[in-house]
N, C-alpha and C positions, 0 to 999 in steps of 0.2 A: 809593167804592170803593176799598180801598188795594190795592196792589199787591204782587205776592209779594214782590219787591225791599223795598220799603216794611216790609212785616212783617216781614221775615227782620232787617233792618236795627234797627228797633223792638226786638225779641227778642233782638238782641245788645246793644242799649242795658241795657236792662233786666238781662239777665244779670251786665254790667258792674257796673250799679250807676251807669250814668251817667244826667244829664237827657234826656229826648228831645226836643233841642231841633229845630227846622227843618233849623239848618246840619250837624248830626251826621246826623240822618237821611239828610239829602240826600248827606252825603260817604261815609256808610257805602254808601249805593244804587249811588254812581260806581265804589267798591273791589271791591263785588260783582260789579257788570256787567262790569269790565275786569280781566280776571285777568292783569293784568302790573304793574309795577312805575311809578309816575305820579311825576312830581315835582309840589309844590303849583302849581305854574301850571298843569299839565296837569288837575289835579283840579279847578280853580277854571275852567276852559275849559269843562269837561262838565257842571258844576253846571247845574240847572234854572232857580234864583234868581239872578239878578246882583248883588243885594243883598248878598252874603256880602263882605266886603272880606279883604284877604289877612293881615290881623291875626286875625281871627274864624277861618278856614280854617286857619292856621297853628295858632291855641291848639286847635281842635278837632281837627288830627292830632297834638299834643304831649299830649293830653288822651287820645287814644287808645293812643301808647305807651305810656304811663303806666301802663295798666290792662293793656295786653298785647293789646289787640283788632289794632292795628296795630305795624308794625316800619320802621326805616328800614333801607332795603334797601341802599342805596350812594349815591355823589355822583357825578354825571356833569355835566361844565362848570359846577361849584360849583353845584348843583341837587340836593338831597335828593331821594330816590324813597322813595316808601313803598308797602307792599301788606298786604295782609290778612296776619296771623301763623298764620292756620290751617294752612298747610302746612308749617311748620319747627319744629324744637325752641326751647328754651331757649337751648340752647349751637350750635345752628347752622343755618343761611339754604341753603336748595337754592340749588345754583347759577345765575346769569343769564348769558344770552350777548347781548353790544352788539354790533351790525353797525356796523362802522366806515365804511360807504358809507352806509346809509339810516340810521343810527342806533337803529333799533328793537331792542328789549331783550326777550328772550322768558325765561319762566321754565324750566329744565331741571330740572321736578320728577321725571323717572324716573330720572337721574343720583343715583348713591352716590358721594361723595367723603368718605374717611376723614377724621376729627381728627388736624390736624398733630402730631405727635411729635417728640420729641428737643430741643426749644428748650432754650437755656441755663438754667441755675438763674437764677431770681428775676423769669422773663416768666412773666405770668398770662393767661392766655386766659379772654376771658368768652363769646367768642360769635366764630366763624367763619363767614365771607361768601367765596363764589367767586365772582367775575364773569370771563368769559371773552370776549376779544375777538378780532373776524374779521371773516367775510362770511358771508351768511345764503345760505340755499340762495337767494333770488331775486337777488342780489347776486355771488354766486361766477361 
């Protein structure tokens, strides 16, 4: 019997016109279960099957980015973090907060940040992402 997350992942893959491979389904289940940005390594640790190699997971995440299921949120300690793209627009991602003490990153979906204005001529913004750093309530 399929779990709710697996059914949801399979529907998302079908809607995106991607083959429903075991790795793609498992990766989407991880991202659906954890509602915060994760690095490729963090995703790999949470996958049920240990036989997915780094290259397969990377290609899976890249294919998700290409069709708009997932987007790259930010780079932290040289690792790109990914999350589902369902809570953001094409032009703007919701803000994220990273604790400088414990390293936890949280989505700040309730905040509204205006699109930056007043850039000098010649600059073209494709996407705005805001990442705040400080101390979370547990570490403050």
